[in-house]
N, C-alpha and C positions, 0 to 999 in steps of 0.2 A: 218454871223457866230454867233452862240448863245453864251450866257455868259459863259457856261461851257467850251466850246472850247477856248474862249478867255483867260480864267483863265489858262488852260493848256499851252497855248502858252506863256503867261506872266511869268509862273513859270520856263520857260526854259526847259521843259521836251521834247519839240520837238527838240531834239539835232541835231546840224548840222552834216552833213556828215563828217566822219573821225575825230570826236571830240577826243581830246587827252584823256579826262577822260570819262569813260563810265557812263551812267545813271544807277544807281543801283536801281533795282526794286524787291520787294518781293511780291509774291502771297501767301496769307494766306487763306486756305480753306479746301476742302474735295474732295470727288470723282468727284464732278461737276468740280473741278479745275484740278485734275490730269487726268481726262478723262475716268476712269473706265476700259476700254478695248482697245486693239489695233484695229486699227493702231494709235489711239491718245495717249494711255497710255505711250508708250515708244518713242513717236515721238520727235526727236531732243534732246534726253536726254543727249547726250554727250556735248551739247552746253549750258546747263543750270545746275544749282546747286540744286539737290534734297536734302534738308536739313534734311529730315527724313530717308534717306537711311541708315545712320549710326545707328540710333535708331532701325530700322528694323532688322539690322544685329545682334544686341544684344538681342532684344526682339520683335519678330514678332507679338505678340498679339495686337499690336496697329493698325494692318491693316489686310487685307485679303491676306495672303502670302502663298498660297499653291503651291506646285511644279507644273511645267508645265505638263499638261496631267492629272491632278487630275480631275476626273469626278464629280465636285461639283460646284454648283453656288457659285461665289465668288473667283473662281480660276483665274489663269493667271494675277496676279498683281505683278510680280517681280520688285524690284527696280533695277536701278534708274528710276524715272518717268520723263517724259517730259511734256506730257499733253498739256493743253491749253497754259501754259507758253512757252512750246517748240514751239508751233505754232506762238505765239506772237514774240518770239525771231527770228524765221525765217523771219517773215514779216519785222521786224525792220532791219534785215541784208539786205534784198532785197531793202529796202528803203534807204540804205546807212547810217543808224543810228547806234550809238554805245551804245547798251544796255547790261548790265550785269544782267542776269535774275536768280532769285532764287525762289523756292517754298517750303513752309512749310505746309504740308497737311497730313490728315489722313481720313480714311473712316468715313462718318457720323459725322464729327466733327462740333460742333457748335462753335460760337465765345466764349461762356462761357467755353466749353471744352478745346479750344485752350488756353485760358488765364489762366485757373486753372490747366492745365496739367492733365486732368482727365483720359487719355487713360491708362497709367500705369506709374510707377516710372521712367522708362527709356526714355519716350518720353517727352523731354523738349521743348515743342512747343513754349511757350511764350519766353523762353530763346533764341530760334532762332532769334526772333525779335531784341534782344539786342546784337547780335553778331557783328553788324556793323551799320554805319549810312546809312540810305536809302534815296534816292531821291524821291522814290514813294513806297507806299504800297497799295495793293488791298485787301480788306476784303470781303470774300465770306461766308455768313452765311449758316447754314444747310438749306436744300431745302425748307422746309415748316415752319421754325421757325418764320419767320417775318410775320406771319399771325394773324388775330384776333382770340381770344379764340374760340375754338370749330371748327375752319376751317381747321384743319389738325392734324394729329397724334402728331406732335411735335410743334404745334402752340404755340408760347410763345413770344408775341410781347414785353412784358415788359423786358424779359431777353435779347432779341435782342437789344433793345434800350440801356439797361444798359451796356452790354459788348461791343457794338460798341463804346460807350463813353469811356469805360475802355481802350480799345486798342488805341483810339485816344490820350488819356492822356499819356499812357505809351510810345507811339511813339514820341509825341511832348514834353512832360515835363519830364517824366521818373523818377520822384521822388519815393523813396521807400514808401510803404504804408502798413498799416495793417487795415483791415476792416472786418466787419461782413456783410453778405448779408441782414440781417435785416435792417441795416442802408442804404445799397446801394439801396434797394427797397422802403425805407420809412416806415419801421415798420414790425413787425412780420407777421401780417395778410397779408400784401401785398406781403411779401416774400413767404409765404406758398401758396399764390394764384398762384405762378409760378410753383407749383408742388414740391417744395423743402420741406423737413421735417423740423420740428422745430430745430432738432439738426444741420442740415446742415445750416439753416439760422443763427444760433448762433455760427457757427464755425469761429474762427479767421483766416482770410486769410492774410498771410504775403507775400508781393510782393517785391522782391529785386529791387533796382534801375536799370534803364536802362542807362548804361554809354554812350550809343551811341544815346540817344534821341536828336532830332533836331526839332526846331520849323519850319524849312523850308521844312520838308518832306511833300509831297503831299499824303494825305490818302483818298482813294476812297472806296466807297461802291459799290459792284457789285450786281445789282438787279438780283434775281433768276428768272427762267422761270416757267410758269405754267406746271402742270403735268397731262398728259392724264389719268394716273392711279388713279387720284383723281377726275376725271371729268366724265369718260365714263364707263358705267356699264360693269362689267366683273367678271369672277371667279378669285379667288386667285390662280394664277399660278406663276411659276417661270421660266424665261428663263435660259438656260445654254449656255455655249459657248465652242466651240472647239470639232471637231471630228478629226479622224485620218488624214483627208485630209484638215483640217483647215476650213471647212464650219461651219456656225453657226447652232446650233440645238436648238429646243425649246420644253419645256415640256408644252403640251397643256391640261394636265389633269385638271379636275374641282375640285380637292381635296381642301377642305378649304372653300367652299361656296362662297357667294357673297362678293366682296370687298366693303369696306366702301367708299362711295363717299362724297365729301365735297362741290363741286361746280357743277353748271349746265352747265358751259362752260369754255373753256380755257380763254376767254376774261375776265370773271368775276374774275377768280383767278389772272390773270395778273394785273387787276385793283387794287386788294387788295395789291399785292406785290409792285406795283408801288407806291401806297399811303404810304406804310410803309417805303420804302427806301428813298423816297423823303422827307417825313416828318422828318425822322431822320437827313438827311443832312441839312434840313432847320433849325432844332432846334439847331444845333451845328456848328458854323462857322469854327470849326477846320477841318471839312471835305472839301476836294477839290470839291466833287460832287459825283454823282451817275453814274456808267457805266450801261446804260439801256439795258442789254443783254435780260432780259425778255421781254421788249417792242419790241426789234428787232425780237425775236421769233414770237411774236403775229403779227407783221407787215408782216413777211414772210407768215404766215398762211392767214392773211386777204387779201393779194395780190394774193393768189392762187398759190404761189411758193412752198409751202410745205404742206404735209398732215395735215389736221386739224380735222378730224373725221374718223370713221371707223377703229379705232385702234384694235378693238376686233370683233370677229365673232358673228353671231346671237345667238350662244349657250353660249356666254360670255367668250369664250377662245381666246387666242392670234391669231391675224390675221396680215398678213404682205404682203405688196407689191402689193395690188390690185388697188390702186388709180392711179398708174402711176406717182405719185409725190414722190419726196424724202421725207424722214421722218427725222425731226429734233431730234427725240427721239430714243434711243436705244431700244432693245427688251423689257426691263422692263418698258418702258413708263415713266420713271422718269429721268434717265441719258440721256445725249445728245448722239446722233449718231455722226458719223464723220461730217455730215453736220451741226448739231447743235454746235459741238465744233468749227468748222471752223467759223460759224457765231459769236460765242462768242469771238473768238480771233480777228476777224475783228472789232467788236464793242469796244473791249479793245484797239486795235491798234489805232483806230480813236480817242477815248476818251483821251487816255494818251499821245499820241504823237502830237495830233493836226493836223494830216495829214489825208486827205481824203482816206478812204479805196479803193476807185476806182482807185487810183494811182497805185495799185498793178497789176491790169489788168488781162485779161483772162489767161495769161501764168504764173500766180503766182505759185511758186514752191511748197508751202505747200499743196495747193489743188491738184496739180498733184501727189505729194507723197501719199496723202490719197486716190487717185483714184476718185476724184471729177471732173466731166466733166468741161471743160473750160467754157461752157455757164452757167453752174450752179454756178461755182466759181464767175463769173462776176455778176450774178443775186444776189448772197448773198452779194457780195461787195456793190452792189447798195442799198440793203436793209439797211445795216449798214450805208452807206453814207447818206441815207435819214433819218434814225433814228437820226443821229447826226447833221442834218441840213446842211450838205455839198451840198446835191443834192435835187432838187425839188422832191416832192412826186410822180409826174406823170412821168413815164419813157418816154424817147424819142421813137418815133414810130419804128425806126430802131432797138432799143434795144429790144423792145417787140417782133418784128419779129424774131430776132436772138434767143431770149430766147425760144419762142414757138418751133422753129426748134430744139433747143437743148433738150427741154423737150420731143419732139417726139421721139428723139433717146433714151432718158432715159426711156420713157415708154416702148419702144420696148425691151430694155435690161431687164427691170424689169419683163417683161413677160417671159423672157428666163431663169431667175434664181430666186431662193427664197432668201428672206432676203436682198433685195436691199437697204433697208433703215437702215440697222444696222451699227454698228461701225466697222464691219469687212471690 
């Protein structure tokens, strides 16, 4: 067992079955966290606490909140959200563990945006963190923020590092503070290099104390996954969701021209994300560790369990379902599909509880609820297990045979219907 898992066990987060007091965990993040579309978006929402649902009821400008049936990209995001935290909750329940799960999320939120409440005056996201004492907190950064300069539209490694540390201090120490980002980044020039204006850099930020800060809270960084839309040539298109019969639909027009690419491969982008998250955790002993979701995505692709190329057609527009393999990414090639969200939840489950994801088995309920075939559920569990060091990297022969048989069924089904790799 690796050092990361040993720390999780030592911290007592692998709660015994039927523990009297639940392990309280908060997921801080964005649409990668809440799942973006159904069946993940609303999954198990009744069993978790969506801490932004109340904000949304007052001021929906903090999220994409269009009425069901609205023919617009960004629709179908009604609160409450369950998302990946809802999947995690289901898995812990199945394992006989007592977890009280909450999420504080908004679309496209960065850690800076979360900490400074930049959505609007009604979305008090940092204040959500201070509402109670947490046993564990998971921080998910904006998808491409933790990348080197010029390697993504929102690449801002300095800001990721600074506000990951801000959250760690706020959760563990919680002292009130007043600062200017000029000081936070080490000078005006360094601050403006992050993209902030001089006025923003010199704005006084007043942060109230966190009355529920605790030095024992385990704070995790969740490593983001690589994005096919930043890697593979295509036209700027936008997928849409929802027809009258619930099938996914896709806008395959070429309006907008060629998309901007930043990497030559998913593996190269994964490597940069891995380096950023692990460097941050290594530089600050206040972090419990990194949840390697992005590495797990890459492992699934490398093992041939999930589609790793051919995301767009020869004309540069959207292409779906021809590889015969499940797709970890949704239609927009940035958000996770139901398969990707399931793998995310498995990696979180193993990292935080210290339990091998393979213990959940082929009959695991969340996979069944999402419509993931039992053989694929088991295969994704094995990927997470391998990534976390529970299982050797080479699958047992009988597992390979069973997986190939299952994938044969999957390939047959994918040829019978469009959109097999979507989150629908």
